N, C-alpha and C positions, 0 to 999 in steps of 0.2 A: 417081780423082775424090776419094775423101774424103781423101786425102793433100793433094791442092792445095787443099781446102776449108780443111783445118787450117793448110796453109801461108799461106793469106791472112788467116786469123784470126791465126796468129802474127804475121805483117809488122804487120797493123794495130795490135797491142797493144804492139809493138815502138816503132811510131812514136808511138803515144798516150802511152807512158812518156816517151820521149825529149822528146815536148814538154812533157808536164807537170814534167819535172826540167830543163828547159832551163837556168835559172838556177843551178841546182846543178852541173850538168854544165860550164856556162862556167869554173866556179872549180876544174873539176877539169882533169888534163891530158886533151886531147882524145883520142878511139880515132883510130887509123890507118885510113886509108881500107880498109886489107885486113883488118881485124879484122871477125871473124864478127858477125852480128848474135846479139843473146842478149836474153832476156827475165829480168827480175830476179823475185825473189819477191815483191816489191811488185806488179810488173805482173800477176803471176798472180793474185796475192789482188784485184787489180782486175777480172780477167777474170772470175774468181768471182762476185763481189760484183755485177758486171755481168748476172749471168743472176739475181740475187735471191737468191743462196745467202751464208746466213751459218753457215758452220761452227763449231760448238762447240770448245771448248777440246781434247779427245779428237781430232776430226777435224784439227784445226790440228797436234796433236802428230804425227800419222800423215804429214800432209803435210810437214813440216819433215824427218821423217826420209827421206821419198821424195826430196824435192830435194835432202837431202844425198847421197843415193845416186845421183844423177841429176847433180847438178854436177860438173864436171871436176876440181875442187879439193876436194871433200867438203864444201861450205860448205851450209848452212841458212839462215841470217839473211841474207847475203851472196850466195845462190845466183844463180848467171847460167846459162841454160840454152839451149843453142844448140837450132836448129829439131828434131834428130833426138831430144834429150831432152824437148823439149818434146811431141813425138808420143808418146814413151812415158809422159808424165805424162798426156796427154788417154786413151791405151789403158787405163791404170790407173783413171783417175777413170772411166770407163765400166764398167770390170770390178766397181768395187767400187760404183758408183753413188756416187760421194762426195758426201755430204752432200745426198744426192737430185738430183744434176746430170743424170740422164738425163731425168727429167721437166722439168725447168727448160729444158733445152737443146730438147727436143721443143715444149715449150710456146712459146719462144723463134722456133723455125724456122715453126710453125704462124702465130705473129703477122707474122713477116717475109715469108711467102709470100701470107698474105692481103692486106698492106699494097703489095705488089708486083704483086699480080693473078695470081699464079702459083701 
């Protein structure tokens, strides 16, 4: 169940980033239909900020090193994570409580549960 929740979060953010960058992507060669879904570094930062988290510089350096290790081509700034790497990143976030993400996610979950009546 937890993996499916993360899969849904991943897909939502892949779509959000694509929508936000639609104009830019039109200027770039379009991806083939068989290309795997990926989430960019920018998309990951947007996801983090959506939780109300603003990592400081040392945390950003740690994140960039981690992204470089998870990106298939070893990129940090231009990192593109597939779902499997996204799951590893989420596990790392939780393991080290990246910038207080555990508390932020719990607060968001409580708010979401409260707003849906569940």
